[in-house]
C-alpha positions as CSV (number, residue, x, y, z in Angstrom):
1,M,35.1,19.3,-30.1
2,Y,36.9,15.3,-31.2
3,E,33.4,13.6,-31.8
4,N,33.9,10.8,-34.9
5,E,32.1,8.1,-36.2
6,H,34.2,5.3,-33.4
7,S,33.4,8.1,-30.5
8,L,29.6,8.4,-31.4
9,A,29.7,4.9,-31.2
10,N,30.6,4.4,-28.0
11,E,28.5,7.2,-26.5
12,A,25.0,5.3,-28.7
13,A,26.5,2.1,-26.8
14,F,26.4,3.9,-23.4
15,K,23.3,5.4,-23.6
16,A,21.3,2.3,-24.6
17,R,23.4,0.5,-21.3
18,Y,21.9,3.5,-19.6
19,E,18.4,3.7,-20.2
20,K,18.5,-0.1,-19.8
21,H,19.7,0.1,-16.5
22,Y,18.5,3.4,-15.2
23,P,14.7,4.8,-15.4
24,H,15.7,7.8,-17.6
25,K,16.0,9.0,-21.2
26,L,19.1,10.3,-22.5
27,K,18.9,13.3,-24.9
28,K,22.4,14.4,-26.6
29,M,22.9,17.6,-25.8
30,P,23.3,20.1,-29.0
31,I,27.3,20.9,-29.3
32,K,27.4,24.2,-28.6
33,Y,26.2,23.4,-24.5
34,H,30.3,21.1,-24.7
35,I,28.1,18.2,-22.8
36,D,27.2,14.9,-24.1
37,Y,24.0,14.3,-22.6
38,A,21.0,15.5,-21.1
39,V,19.3,13.3,-18.3
40,L,15.1,13.3,-19.2
41,E,12.4,11.9,-16.4
42,R,9.2,12.0,-17.3
43,N,6.5,14.5,-16.2
44,E,3.3,12.7,-14.3
45,N,2.0,13.9,-18.3
46,Y,3.9,11.3,-19.4
47,R,3.6,14.0,-22.8
48,E,6.5,15.5,-21.8
49,F,10.0,15.2,-20.1
50,K,11.8,17.5,-17.6
51,T,15.5,17.7,-17.2
52,V,16.7,16.0,-14.3
53,G,20.7,16.3,-14.8
54,F,23.3,16.0,-17.5
55,I,26.4,13.4,-18.1
56,E,29.5,13.9,-19.7
57,F,30.6,10.9,-21.1
58,R,34.1,9.3,-22.0
59,K,35.4,5.7,-23.4
60,R,39.3,5.1,-22.2
61,T,41.8,2.1,-23.4
62,I,43.2,2.2,-20.1
63,N,42.4,0.1,-16.7
64,R,40.8,2.3,-14.2
65,L,43.6,2.0,-11.7
66,D,46.5,2.7,-14.4
67,F,46.9,6.0,-12.9
68,P,46.1,7.8,-9.9
69,T,43.8,10.7,-11.0
70,Y,41.1,11.5,-14.4
71,M,42.3,14.0,-16.1
72,I,39.5,16.4,-17.4
73,S,40.0,20.1,-19.3
74,L,39.0,23.2,-16.2
75,F,36.8,24.3,-19.2
76,K,34.0,21.1,-18.8
77,M,34.7,22.0,-15.1
78,Q,33.4,25.1,-16.0
79,T,30.5,24.4,-18.3
80,S,29.4,22.0,-15.7
81,K,29.6,24.6,-13.2
82,R,27.7,27.2,-15.6
83,L,24.8,24.1,-15.8
84,Y,24.4,23.9,-12.4
85,E,24.0,27.6,-11.0
86,D,21.8,27.7,-14.2
87,T,19.6,24.8,-13.6
88,G,20.3,23.4,-10.3
89,K,21.1,20.2,-11.7
90,K,24.5,18.1,-11.4
91,T,26.9,17.0,-14.1
92,L,27.6,13.5,-13.8
93,L,31.2,12.7,-15.1
94,W,30.9,8.9,-17.0
95,I,33.9,6.9,-17.9
96,E,34.1,3.7,-18.9
97,W,37.5,2.2,-18.7
98,K,38.6,-1.3,-20.0
99,D,38.5,-3.1,-17.3
100,T,35.3,-1.5,-15.2
101,S,32.9,2.0,-15.5
102,G,32.4,4.6,-12.8
103,W,30.8,8.5,-12.3
104,C,31.1,11.2,-10.1
105,V,29.5,14.7,-9.8
106,L,31.4,17.3,-11.9
107,N,30.3,19.8,-10.2
108,T,31.3,19.3,-6.6
109,V,34.1,16.7,-6.8
110,P,37.5,17.7,-5.5
111,F,40.4,18.7,-8.1
112,D,44.4,19.3,-8.2
113,L,44.6,21.9,-11.2
114,R,47.5,21.4,-13.0
115,W,48.9,22.4,-17.0
116,N,49.1,20.3,-19.4
117,D,50.8,20.5,-22.9
118,V,48.7,17.2,-24.6
119,T,50.5,16.7,-27.6
120,N,48.9,13.9,-28.9
121,R,47.0,15.8,-31.5
122,N,48.9,18.4,-32.4
123,D,46.4,20.7,-31.8
124,E,47.8,24.4,-29.5
125,Q,44.2,24.8,-28.3
126,D,44.8,21.2,-26.3
127,K,47.7,22.9,-24.1
128,E,45.7,24.3,-21.1
129,P,44.6,23.7,-17.5
130,M,43.5,20.8,-16.8
131,A,41.8,19.0,-13.5
132,H,42.7,16.1,-12.0
133,I,40.1,13.9,-10.6
134,P,41.1,11.4,-7.1
135,I,40.4,8.2,-9.3
136,E,39.1,6.9,-5.7
137,E,36.4,9.8,-6.3
138,F,34.4,7.9,-9.0
139,I,31.7,5.6,-7.9
140,L,31.8,2.1,-9.8
141,S,29.1,1.2,-11.7
142,K,27.3,-1.9,-11.9
143,W,27.8,-3.0,-15.6
144,E,30.5,-4.1,-17.6
145,P,32.0,-2.0,-19.7
146,S,31.2,-1.7,-23.6
147,K,33.9,-3.5,-25.9
148,I,33.3,-1.0,-28.6
């Protein structure tokens, strides 16, 4: 919803690092799906790719332990749950903080539901229920976050 040149550059850098470290391809999802990437794996005939999962990517300007939870909209949680129910494929939430990066399985991670009145974008639509995921639920990745 708030993609811009900078966020798209962050996503492209993440995609390049991910594809370097894992044997999958990431394909940008159309915006109507509300999830950043489909995770693709080559089929046996090497002409096609099959979808094995999804990734929602976030870049943050804070350190991982600056807050006890990571906050994401309930809508994103519902989107990942709906994708899982429809396809049987999991959605990873992949975060790059200033000091490290990590991920959790969005479909199954425990969270606390709270109401948040986010006001930094002056958008009334930002006032919504939010899932607060305990920071210890994130599995740390093996690479350093990008400097973009």
